[in-house]
Residue frames as qw, qx, qy, qz and C-alpha x, y, z in Angstrom:
[[0.479, -0.076, 0.565, -0.668, -9.56, -21.36, -4.95],
 [0.040, -0.107, -0.966, -0.232, -11.40, -24.58, -5.41],
 [0.495, 0.063, 0.107, -0.860, -15.01, -23.69, -6.21],
 [0.404, 0.029, 0.903, -0.145, -17.30, -26.63, -5.76],
 [0.496, 0.590, 0.633, -0.065, -19.95, -25.67, -8.29],
 [0.295, -0.116, 0.396, 0.862, -18.56, -24.16, -11.48],
 [0.049, 0.501, 0.694, 0.514, -22.05, -23.79, -12.99],
 [0.277, -0.830, -0.398, -0.276, -23.44, -21.42, -10.32],
 [0.451, 0.074, -0.343, 0.820, -20.90, -18.99, -8.86],
 [0.242, -0.462, -0.071, -0.850, -23.72, -16.47, -8.33],
 [0.770, -0.473, -0.339, -0.262, -25.53, -18.84, -5.99],
 [0.769, -0.173, -0.369, 0.493, -22.36, -19.57, -4.02],
 [0.223, 0.284, -0.153, 0.920, -21.57, -15.85, -3.75],
 [0.483, -0.527, -0.186, -0.674, -25.09, -15.19, -2.43],
 [0.841, -0.397, -0.366, 0.017, -24.73, -17.95, 0.17],
 [0.624, 0.022, -0.313, 0.715, -21.30, -16.70, 1.29],
 [0.020, 0.363, -0.068, 0.929, -22.47, -13.08, 1.68],
 [0.625, -0.528, -0.287, -0.498, -25.65, -14.06, 3.48],
 [0.828, -0.354, -0.346, 0.263, -23.65, -16.02, 6.06],
 [0.497, 0.144, -0.193, 0.833, -20.98, -13.31, 6.25],
 [0.147, -0.399, -0.019, -0.905, -23.55, -10.53, 6.83],
 [0.049, -0.196, -0.874, 0.443, -25.68, -12.75, 9.10],
 [0.396, 0.461, 0.350, -0.713, -28.89, -11.55, 7.47],
 [0.616, 0.522, 0.576, 0.129, -31.03, -11.98, 4.37],
 [0.312, -0.149, 0.333, 0.877, -29.73, -10.10, 1.35],
 [0.384, 0.719, 0.308, -0.491, -31.67, -7.39, -0.46],
 [0.724, 0.580, 0.290, 0.233, -31.62, -6.73, -4.20],
 [0.175, 0.952, -0.180, 0.177, -29.28, -3.77, -3.62],
 [0.671, -0.614, 0.396, 0.126, -26.67, -5.80, -1.71],
 [0.541, -0.141, 0.663, 0.497, -25.32, -7.41, -4.91],
 [0.467, 0.763, 0.102, -0.434, -25.60, -5.42, -8.14],
 [0.644, 0.029, 0.583, 0.495, -24.50, -6.74, -11.54],
 [0.318, 0.786, -0.072, -0.524, -23.79, -4.42, -14.48],
 [0.736, 0.136, 0.578, 0.324, -23.38, -6.04, -17.91],
 [0.189, 0.741, -0.253, -0.592, -21.74, -4.33, -20.90],
 [0.869, 0.400, 0.288, 0.046, -21.64, -5.52, -24.52],
 [0.162, -0.666, 0.538, 0.491, -18.36, -5.74, -26.45],
 [0.295, 0.256, -0.757, -0.525, -19.25, -6.78, -29.98],
 [0.723, -0.149, -0.557, -0.381, -20.86, -10.21, -29.72],
 [0.573, -0.117, -0.702, 0.406, -19.58, -10.79, -26.17],
 [0.421, -0.809, -0.168, -0.373, -20.63, -9.59, -22.73],
 [0.462, 0.162, -0.580, 0.651, -18.70, -8.54, -19.64],
 [0.496, -0.745, -0.373, -0.244, -20.12, -8.01, -16.16],
 [0.178, 0.371, -0.532, 0.740, -19.06, -6.09, -13.07],
 [0.572, -0.572, -0.585, -0.055, -20.49, -7.10, -9.70],
 [0.005, -0.536, 0.342, -0.771, -20.64, -4.56, -6.88],
 [0.549, -0.355, -0.728, 0.205, -20.93, -5.93, -3.35],
 [0.179, -0.679, 0.026, -0.711, -22.64, -3.11, -1.47],
 [0.802, -0.563, -0.065, -0.189, -22.91, -5.36, 1.57],
 [0.858, -0.219, 0.027, 0.465, -19.11, -5.83, 1.56],
 [0.313, -0.653, 0.087, 0.684, -17.83, -2.25, 1.62],
 [0.473, 0.790, 0.000, -0.391, -18.80, -1.66, -2.00],
 [0.412, -0.371, 0.716, 0.424, -16.15, -3.97, -3.48],
 [0.690, 0.585, -0.043, -0.424, -16.31, -4.34, -7.28],
 [0.497, -0.271, 0.767, 0.302, -15.06, -7.21, -9.44],
 [0.560, 0.536, -0.275, -0.569, -15.07, -7.60, -13.20],
 [0.843, 0.021, 0.538, -0.002, -15.48, -10.93, -14.94],
 [0.335, -0.197, 0.678, 0.624, -14.10, -12.20, -18.24],
 [0.453, 0.284, -0.330, -0.778, -15.64, -11.65, -21.66],
 [0.407, 0.107, 0.896, -0.140, -18.34, -14.29, -22.18],
 [0.057, 0.225, 0.776, 0.586, -20.74, -15.37, -24.90],
 [0.296, -0.648, -0.545, -0.442, -23.88, -14.16, -23.07],
 [0.219, -0.661, 0.220, -0.683, -24.86, -11.88, -20.15],
 [0.868, -0.439, -0.028, -0.231, -25.75, -14.78, -17.84],
 [0.897, 0.037, -0.167, 0.408, -22.29, -16.34, -18.20],
 [0.293, 0.587, -0.199, 0.728, -20.71, -12.90, -17.78],
 [0.509, -0.666, 0.131, -0.530, -22.46, -12.42, -14.42],
 [0.960, -0.274, -0.043, 0.051, -21.27, -15.85, -13.26],
 [0.716, 0.327, -0.189, 0.586, -17.72, -14.94, -14.25],
 [0.040, -0.669, 0.212, -0.711, -17.89, -11.71, -12.22],
 [0.774, -0.536, 0.068, -0.331, -19.26, -13.65, -9.24],
 [0.945, 0.003, -0.151, 0.290, -16.38, -16.13, -9.58],
 [0.425, 0.514, -0.254, 0.700, -13.84, -13.27, -9.43],
 [0.406, -0.661, 0.172, -0.607, -15.50, -11.98, -6.25],
 [0.940, -0.331, -0.012, -0.083, -15.26, -15.45, -4.68],
 [0.824, 0.224, -0.189, 0.485, -11.59, -15.79, -5.65],
 [0.159, 0.634, -0.232, 0.720, -10.72, -12.36, -4.27],
 [0.508, -0.534, 0.316, -0.597, -12.35, -13.24, -0.93],
 [0.787, 0.059, -0.607, -0.096, -11.26, -16.87, -0.83],
 [0.252, 0.174, -0.743, 0.595, -9.74, -16.66, 2.68],
 [0.431, -0.056, 0.367, -0.822, -13.06, -15.49, 4.11],
 [0.802, 0.094, -0.318, -0.498, -14.92, -18.09, 2.05],
 [0.644, 0.165, -0.731, 0.153, -12.60, -20.88, 3.18],
 [0.014, 0.159, -0.676, 0.719, -12.71, -19.81, 6.83],
 [0.628, -0.026, 0.127, -0.767, -16.50, -19.86, 6.64],
 [0.830, 0.126, -0.468, -0.276, -16.44, -23.37, 5.17],
 [0.493, 0.217, -0.750, 0.383, -14.00, -24.57, 7.86],
 [0.388, -0.335, 0.404, -0.757, -16.30, -23.52, 10.69],
 [0.120, 0.042, 0.974, -0.186, -17.71, -26.52, 12.62],
 [0.334, -0.310, -0.644, -0.614, -21.09, -27.64, 11.30],
 [0.371, -0.141, 0.478, -0.784, -23.98, -26.81, 13.64],
 [0.084, 0.238, 0.967, -0.020, -26.40, -29.59, 14.43],
 [0.258, -0.305, -0.417, -0.816, -29.76, -28.80, 12.90],
 [0.211, 0.120, 0.692, -0.680, -32.63, -28.16, 15.27],
 [0.261, 0.510, 0.819, -0.028, -36.34, -28.69, 14.84],
 [0.167, 0.802, 0.182, -0.544, -36.66, -25.03, 13.84],
 [0.089, -0.429, 0.612, 0.659, -34.54, -25.53, 10.71],
 [0.713, 0.470, 0.380, -0.355, -36.64, -25.90, 7.59],
 [0.479, 0.719, -0.418, -0.279, -33.92, -25.99, 4.94],
 [0.976, -0.024, 0.186, 0.111, -32.08, -29.01, 3.60],
 [0.143, -0.762, 0.539, 0.329, -28.29, -29.00, 3.23],
 [0.917, 0.377, 0.123, -0.044, -27.50, -30.68, -0.05],
 [0.571, -0.475, 0.469, 0.479, -23.96, -31.88, -0.76],
 [0.509, 0.764, -0.169, -0.358, -22.72, -30.51, -4.06],
 [0.951, 0.152, 0.145, 0.229, -20.91, -32.83, -6.43],
 [0.414, -0.612, 0.362, 0.568, -17.20, -32.24, -6.93],
 [0.647, 0.753, 0.022, -0.116, -16.23, -30.98, -10.37],
 [0.840, 0.031, 0.159, 0.517, -13.10, -32.14, -12.13],
 [0.183, -0.771, 0.090, 0.603, -10.72, -29.11, -12.12],
 [0.347, -0.102, 0.654, 0.664, -9.63, -30.04, -15.63],
 [0.147, 0.592, 0.713, 0.347, -13.15, -29.19, -16.83],
 [0.153, -0.846, -0.314, 0.404, -13.14, -25.75, -15.20],
 [0.533, 0.651, 0.172, 0.512, -12.44, -23.07, -17.87],
 [0.205, -0.958, 0.068, -0.191, -11.60, -20.56, -15.11],
 [0.748, -0.520, 0.307, 0.276, -8.49, -22.53, -14.14],
 [0.518, 0.811, -0.272, 0.021, -5.54, -21.22, -16.14],
 [0.812, 0.182, -0.387, 0.398, -1.94, -22.53, -16.07],
 [0.123, 0.503, -0.392, 0.760, -0.99, -19.64, -13.76],
 [0.632, -0.443, 0.195, -0.606, -3.75, -20.38, -11.23],
 [0.978, -0.063, -0.193, -0.047, -3.03, -24.11, -11.41],
 [0.614, 0.366, -0.440, 0.543, 0.69, -23.45, -10.86],
 [0.185, -0.525, 0.372, -0.743, -0.01, -21.27, -7.81],
 [0.846, -0.309, 0.042, -0.432, -2.29, -23.95, -6.39],
 [0.936, 0.101, -0.294, 0.166, 0.27, -26.71, -6.94],
 [0.382, 0.449, -0.460, 0.665, 3.13, -24.69, -5.40],
 [0.459, -0.499, 0.263, -0.686, 0.89, -23.96, -2.41],
 [0.957, -0.189, -0.070, -0.211, 0.25, -27.68, -1.94],
 [0.797, 0.263, -0.370, 0.398, 3.96, -28.46, -2.19],
 [0.233, 0.413, -0.416, 0.776, 5.09, -25.71, 0.19],
 [0.404, -0.539, -0.720, 0.167, 2.07, -26.11, 2.50],
 [0.167, -0.481, -0.268, 0.818, 1.57, -22.35, 2.74],
 [0.350, 0.858, 0.367, -0.083, -0.38, -19.50, 1.18],
 [0.617, 0.241, 0.170, 0.729, 1.83, -17.84, -1.42],
 [0.151, -0.780, -0.184, 0.579, 2.74, -14.23, -0.72],
 [0.451, 0.888, 0.027, -0.081, 3.15, -11.43, -3.26],
 [0.153, 0.836, -0.524, -0.059, 6.45, -11.77, -5.13],
 [0.630, -0.337, 0.700, -0.006, 7.12, -15.42, -4.28],
 [0.659, 0.326, 0.611, 0.291, 6.15, -16.47, -7.80],
 [0.023, -0.704, 0.156, 0.693, 7.74, -14.02, -10.21],
 [0.676, 0.536, 0.455, 0.222, 6.95, -13.57, -13.91],
 [0.152, -0.631, 0.275, 0.709, 9.28, -11.57, -16.17],
 [0.662, 0.588, 0.458, 0.079, 8.12, -10.85, -19.73],
 [0.257, -0.486, 0.368, 0.750, 10.41, -9.50, -22.46],
 [0.622, 0.690, 0.163, -0.333, 9.34, -8.12, -25.82],
 [0.475, -0.240, 0.666, 0.523, 11.13, -9.76, -28.74],
 [0.035, 0.171, 0.632, 0.755, 10.19, -7.96, -31.93],
 [0.472, -0.271, -0.184, -0.819, 6.40, -7.89, -31.98],
 [0.783, -0.275, -0.542, -0.134, 6.09, -10.93, -29.67],
 [0.407, -0.695, 0.410, -0.428, 6.58, -11.63, -25.97],
 [0.745, 0.033, -0.650, 0.143, 8.45, -14.33, -24.07],
 [0.492, -0.703, 0.212, -0.468, 8.13, -14.80, -20.32],
 [0.483, 0.163, -0.801, 0.313, 9.95, -16.68, -17.57],
 [0.656, -0.614, -0.075, -0.433, 8.58, -17.78, -14.21],
 [0.447, 0.236, -0.721, 0.475, 10.40, -18.60, -10.98],
 [0.631, -0.643, -0.215, -0.377, 9.04, -19.42, -7.50],
 [0.093, 0.525, -0.662, 0.527, 10.99, -18.94, -4.29],
 [0.713, -0.291, 0.325, -0.548, 8.35, -21.03, -2.49],
 [0.930, 0.183, -0.308, -0.089, 9.56, -24.26, -4.11],
 [0.771, -0.584, 0.229, 0.114, 12.00, -26.41, -2.10],
 [0.737, -0.269, 0.406, 0.469, 15.78, -26.73, -2.50],
 [0.299, -0.200, 0.485, 0.797, 17.24, -26.11, -5.96],
 [0.179, 0.609, 0.711, 0.304, 13.77, -25.78, -7.48],
 [0.119, -0.865, -0.300, 0.384, 13.53, -22.32, -5.88],
 [0.173, -0.639, 0.338, 0.668, 16.31, -21.01, -8.13],
 [0.378, 0.162, 0.785, 0.464, 15.02, -22.63, -11.31],
 [0.329, 0.497, 0.038, -0.802, 13.31, -20.53, -14.01],
 [0.521, 0.333, 0.764, 0.185, 11.07, -21.73, -16.85],
 [0.096, 0.355, -0.295, -0.882, 10.75, -19.97, -20.20],
 [0.610, 0.475, 0.565, -0.290, 7.59, -20.13, -22.28],
 [0.535, 0.353, 0.558, 0.528, 7.04, -19.86, -26.02],
 [0.050, -0.072, 0.153, 0.984, 6.86, -16.63, -28.03],
 [0.094, 0.617, 0.776, -0.092, 3.31, -15.27, -27.85],
 [0.157, 0.652, 0.347, 0.656, 1.37, -12.27, -29.22],
 [0.332, -0.810, -0.025, -0.483, 0.61, -10.80, -25.75],
 [0.009, 0.514, -0.684, 0.518, 2.34, -10.54, -22.38],
 [0.704, -0.211, 0.408, -0.542, -0.47, -12.44, -20.66],
 [0.952, 0.233, -0.117, -0.161, -0.28, -15.37, -23.10],
 [0.499, 0.554, -0.587, 0.314, 3.50, -15.47, -22.67],
 [0.279, -0.434, 0.645, -0.563, 3.14, -15.73, -18.88],
 [0.882, -0.015, 0.228, -0.413, 0.57, -18.53, -19.25],
 [0.830, 0.431, -0.353, 0.025, 3.00, -20.35, -21.57],
 [0.191, 0.538, -0.686, 0.452, 5.80, -20.08, -19.00],
 [0.593, -0.271, 0.509, -0.562, 3.44, -21.43, -16.32],
 [0.940, 0.195, -0.075, -0.268, 2.63, -24.40, -18.58],
 [0.618, 0.487, -0.569, 0.237, 6.33, -25.27, -18.84],
 [0.136, -0.444, 0.670, -0.579, 6.76, -25.07, -15.08],
 [0.801, -0.092, 0.282, -0.520, 3.68, -27.25, -14.48],
 [0.880, 0.329, -0.323, -0.115, 4.96, -29.87, -16.92],
 [0.438, 0.453, -0.673, 0.387, 8.34, -30.24, -15.17],
 [0.336, -0.346, 0.584, -0.653, 6.92, -30.13, -11.65],
 [0.869, 0.002, 0.132, -0.477, 4.28, -32.77, -12.42],
 [0.836, 0.350, -0.423, 0.021, 6.97, -35.06, -13.86],
 [0.184, 0.465, -0.703, 0.506, 8.99, -34.94, -10.61],
 [0.648, -0.339, -0.677, -0.079, 7.83, -37.75, -8.31],
 [0.419, -0.199, -0.547, 0.697, 9.30, -36.18, -5.16],
 [0.120, -0.028, 0.062, -0.990, 7.54, -32.84, -5.64],
 [0.570, -0.238, -0.471, -0.630, 4.21, -34.51, -6.43],
 [0.597, -0.279, -0.717, 0.228, 4.60, -36.68, -3.32],
 [0.176, -0.131, -0.390, 0.895, 5.02, -33.49, -1.27],
 [0.328, -0.111, -0.215, -0.913, 1.92, -32.01, -2.91],
 [0.661, -0.251, -0.594, -0.385, -0.15, -35.08, -2.00],
 [0.349, -0.073, -0.745, 0.564, 0.89, -35.19, 1.65],
 [0.274, -0.775, -0.568, -0.041, -1.89, -34.28, 4.10],
 [0.365, -0.436, -0.187, 0.801, -1.83, -30.73, 5.36],
 [0.247, 0.889, 0.383, 0.043, -3.36, -27.38, 4.46],
 [0.426, 0.574, -0.065, 0.696, -1.51, -24.31, 3.19],
 [0.237, -0.724, 0.229, -0.606, -0.11, -22.58, 6.25],
 [0.838, -0.457, 0.224, -0.195, 0.26, -25.80, 8.27],
 [0.021, -0.625, 0.777, 0.074, 3.18, -28.18, 8.76],
 [0.114, 0.047, -0.988, -0.097, 1.22, -31.36, 8.26],
 [0.363, -0.468, -0.746, -0.306, -2.08, -33.03, 9.12],
 [0.376, -0.581, 0.129, -0.711, -4.34, -31.34, 11.63],
 [0.441, -0.088, -0.834, 0.320, -4.17, -32.81, 15.08],
 [0.450, -0.757, -0.445, -0.161, -6.30, -32.41, 18.16],
 [0.595, -0.627, -0.184, 0.467, -5.43, -30.16, 21.06],
 [0.267, -0.687, 0.164, 0.656, -2.56, -27.73, 20.53],
 [0.334, 0.026, 0.664, 0.669, -2.24, -28.54, 16.82],
 [0.091, 0.694, 0.656, 0.282, -5.80, -27.47, 16.10],
 [0.212, -0.886, -0.216, 0.351, -5.43, -24.33, 18.20],
 [0.367, -0.451, 0.383, 0.718, -2.24, -23.43, 16.37],
 [0.280, 0.321, 0.710, 0.561, -3.97, -23.95, 13.03],
 [0.016, -0.843, -0.524, -0.122, -6.87, -21.64, 13.94],
 [0.335, -0.778, -0.003, 0.532, -4.51, -19.06, 15.42],
 [0.349, -0.202, 0.530, 0.746, -2.58, -19.00, 12.17],
 [0.159, 0.549, 0.708, 0.415, -5.81, -18.82, 10.15],
 [0.145, -0.901, -0.371, 0.174, -7.02, -15.86, 12.22],
 [0.359, -0.608, 0.229, 0.670, -3.67, -14.12, 11.76],
 [0.307, 0.125, 0.666, 0.668, -3.92, -14.67, 8.00],
 [0.034, 0.747, 0.625, 0.223, -7.45, -13.24, 7.96],
 [0.267, -0.847, -0.159, 0.432, -6.37, -10.24, 10.04],
 [0.340, -0.364, 0.438, 0.749, -3.54, -9.51, 7.62],
 [0.228, 0.398, 0.741, 0.490, -5.94, -10.02, 4.72],
 [0.055, -0.861, -0.504, -0.022, -8.41, -7.48, 6.09],
 [0.340, -0.750, 0.032, 0.566, -5.76, -4.96, 7.14],
 [0.287, -0.268, 0.548, 0.739, -4.25, -4.96, 3.66],
 [0.518, 0.408, -0.063, -0.749, -7.62, -4.78, 1.97],
 [0.820, 0.119, 0.552, -0.098, -7.15, -8.34, 0.67],
 [0.697, 0.707, 0.014, -0.119, -6.38, -7.31, -2.88],
 [0.018, 0.802, -0.589, -0.101, -2.57, -7.25, -2.50],
 [0.599, -0.218, 0.771, 0.006, -2.51, -11.05, -2.30],
 [0.691, 0.459, 0.556, 0.041, -3.99, -11.25, -5.80],
 [0.222, 0.890, -0.167, -0.361, -1.93, -8.61, -7.56],
 [0.810, 0.134, 0.340, 0.459, 0.17, -9.33, -10.62],
 [0.179, -0.636, 0.183, 0.728, 2.62, -6.73, -11.84],
 [0.642, 0.693, 0.327, 0.030, 1.85, -5.33, -15.30],
 [0.435, 0.816, -0.181, 0.334, 4.66, -2.75, -15.64],
 [0.779, -0.292, -0.214, 0.512, 8.08, -2.99, -14.04],
 [0.323, 0.134, 0.014, 0.937, 8.89, 0.61, -15.06],
 [0.076, 0.535, 0.448, -0.712, 7.08, 3.73, -13.88],
 [0.190, 0.528, 0.585, 0.586, 4.43, 5.28, -16.12],
 [0.027, -0.142, -0.234, 0.961, 2.94, 8.77, -15.85],
 [0.088, -0.571, -0.739, -0.347, -0.57, 10.12, -15.80],
 [0.139, -0.329, 0.097, -0.929, -3.01, 12.71, -14.44],
 [0.049, 0.256, 0.835, -0.484, -5.31, 12.40, -11.42],
 [0.195, -0.394, -0.582, -0.684, -8.91, 12.55, -12.64],
 [0.593, -0.624, -0.207, -0.465, -10.69, 12.12, -9.29],
 [0.301, 0.184, -0.765, 0.540, -9.82, 11.78, -5.59],
 [0.591, -0.520, -0.428, -0.445, -12.45, 10.56, -3.11],
 [0.539, -0.725, 0.266, -0.335, -10.53, 10.89, 0.18],
 [0.655, -0.420, 0.628, 0.021, -9.06, 7.38, 0.32],
 [0.609, 0.131, 0.688, 0.374, -9.07, 6.38, -3.34],
 [0.303, 0.717, -0.053, -0.626, -9.29, 7.83, -6.79],
 [0.812, 0.434, 0.365, 0.140, -8.67, 7.41, -10.51],
 [0.243, -0.610, 0.422, 0.625, -5.70, 8.17, -12.76],
 [0.748, 0.642, 0.109, -0.124, -5.70, 8.62, -16.55],
 [0.707, -0.263, 0.383, 0.534, -2.39, 7.26, -17.94],
 [0.127, 0.683, -0.304, -0.652, -0.62, 9.40, -20.55],
 [0.370, 0.310, -0.766, -0.425, -0.23, 6.30, -22.72],
 [0.873, -0.152, -0.076, -0.457, -2.82, 3.47, -22.62],
 [0.467, -0.460, 0.748, -0.101, -1.55, 0.50, -20.58],
 [0.511, 0.297, -0.717, -0.370, -0.77, -2.53, -22.72],
 [0.167, -0.005, 0.923, -0.347, -3.13, -5.01, -21.07],
 [0.149, -0.359, -0.825, -0.410, -6.39, -6.73, -21.94],
 [0.219, -0.684, -0.630, 0.296, -8.11, -4.89, -19.03],
 [0.241, -0.178, 0.027, 0.954, -7.04, -1.44, -20.29],
 [0.170, -0.348, -0.521, -0.761, -10.44, -0.91, -21.94],
 [0.384, -0.597, -0.688, 0.151, -12.27, -1.22, -18.60],
 [0.261, -0.788, -0.313, 0.461, -13.53, 1.99, -17.00],
 [0.389, 0.917, 0.056, 0.076, -12.59, 4.03, -20.09],
 [0.669, 0.466, -0.306, 0.491, -8.89, 3.38, -19.50],
 [0.302, -0.788, 0.273, -0.463, -8.87, 4.79, -15.94],
 [0.614, 0.123, -0.702, 0.340, -6.54, 3.21, -13.35],
 [0.628, -0.719, -0.253, -0.158, -7.64, 2.80, -9.70],
 [0.395, 0.397, -0.527, 0.639, -5.37, 4.16, -6.95],
 [0.639, -0.643, -0.421, -0.003, -5.73, 3.64, -3.19],
 [0.222, -0.920, 0.225, -0.231, -4.38, 5.83, -0.39],
 [0.789, -0.479, 0.368, 0.110, -2.24, 2.95, 0.89],
 [0.812, 0.261, 0.295, 0.430, -0.46, 2.79, -2.48],
 [0.182, 0.960, -0.059, 0.206, 0.73, 6.40, -2.30],
 [0.803, -0.053, -0.167, 0.570, 4.46, 6.97, -1.81],
 [0.386, -0.026, -0.143, 0.911, 5.59, 9.97, 0.22],
 [0.251, -0.171, -0.055, -0.951, 2.18, 11.66, 0.39],
 [0.258, 0.167, 0.796, -0.521, -1.15, 11.24, 2.15],
 [0.497, 0.615, 0.550, -0.269, -3.59, 12.21, -0.60],
 [0.357, 0.143, 0.529, 0.756, -3.94, 13.33, -4.20],
 [0.251, 0.602, 0.249, -0.716, -5.79, 16.18, -5.87],
 [0.658, 0.612, 0.436, 0.038, -7.58, 16.38, -9.20],
 [0.421, 0.901, -0.091, 0.057, -5.24, 17.48, -11.99],
 [0.421, -0.729, 0.522, 0.139, -1.98, 16.46, -10.27],
 [0.678, 0.520, -0.510, -0.097, 0.71, 14.79, -12.38],
 [0.723, -0.467, 0.485, -0.153, 1.86, 11.44, -10.96],
 [0.467, 0.429, -0.758, -0.152, 4.06, 8.50, -11.77],
 [0.746, -0.224, 0.476, -0.408, 3.24, 4.93, -10.76],
 [0.035, 0.203, -0.949, -0.237, 3.59, 1.25, -11.53],
 [0.701, -0.001, -0.177, -0.691, 0.59, -0.70, -12.81],
 [0.170, -0.097, 0.969, -0.153, -0.71, -3.97, -11.38],
 [0.579, -0.130, -0.471, -0.652, -3.78, -6.06, -12.16],
 [0.204, -0.017, 0.876, -0.438, -6.09, -7.88, -9.76],
 [0.164, 0.408, 0.892, 0.104, -9.59, -9.40, -10.13],
 [0.139, 0.803, 0.433, -0.384, -11.20, -5.93, -10.13],
 [0.513, 0.836, 0.111, 0.162, -9.00, -4.48, -12.91],
 [0.602, 0.404, -0.201, 0.659, -5.92, -2.26, -13.28],
 [0.471, -0.857, -0.176, 0.109, -4.48, -0.42, -10.27],
 [0.358, 0.760, -0.308, 0.447, -1.61, 1.93, -9.42],
 [0.790, -0.549, -0.132, 0.241, 1.06, 1.32, -6.78],
 [0.600, -0.255, 0.056, 0.756, 4.19, 3.17, -5.61],
 [0.222, 0.803, 0.397, 0.385, 2.38, 6.35, -6.69],
 [0.405, -0.525, -0.127, 0.738, 4.18, 9.68, -6.25],
 [0.273, 0.902, 0.117, -0.312, 4.09, 13.20, -7.71],
 [0.754, 0.449, 0.124, 0.463, 6.09, 13.88, -10.86]]
């Protein structure tokens, strides 16, 4: 997601939620919790005004930056709602309006530390294919070689023979770094291809077939946008941002079950930088259960692990 003001994600999140809720926010609507890890800080933001959603930011040098990072994750996770809000026609200001709308300066994406090779690759593929990428269209496969990792990336959303092409990254100490390295290789080759970059620069938004037109074209665009938002809300939104952590099943024990969601304690700690969050617990939702409607405390389960902006989660969860 292209965030217009890198320096103040908290302000942008406040503005988005205030418009979304159609009311002034209270101090309990958005709650930040900051934890210290050595000399660094990490924040979790809970959006009580948005069904209690929680998002964790990256490790940062100070608490203020940590809170901004958490706010950025919340904006990215809800980018369809944010974008739809921005695309709404501007209302003419009346004499009753006392605020001033100030245009924010655009920030060079290259200066944004939140943009990683993987996010940049997804954005570029979306511009080339003119659609919002679905889960599984860009696939990362990481293999452990000795004590290091090497990953490949392939995207079925790319046109023609590019869809079957795979890029391999360099050997790296962690799985995540290996995937970023593979994304860097893919970006390098794609950016060097004049035809693909020409496609990326053509007018048209993801999900459209070209420039917006008046009449039926605009109606079709908004119909498709509404369908995308409906799917987003029905699926809880988070599935669009999931990245697979384990391709094999792991086992664990159900610690808590709250009716529609709960927490699992893996038998073996998950090998991921987010595994230290929430004391190693893994979130599980009712919609990610396989062959059952609910779980109970103490049950033994097997599941695959994914990661999204709020942390580690379990999918394809079933009883052992």
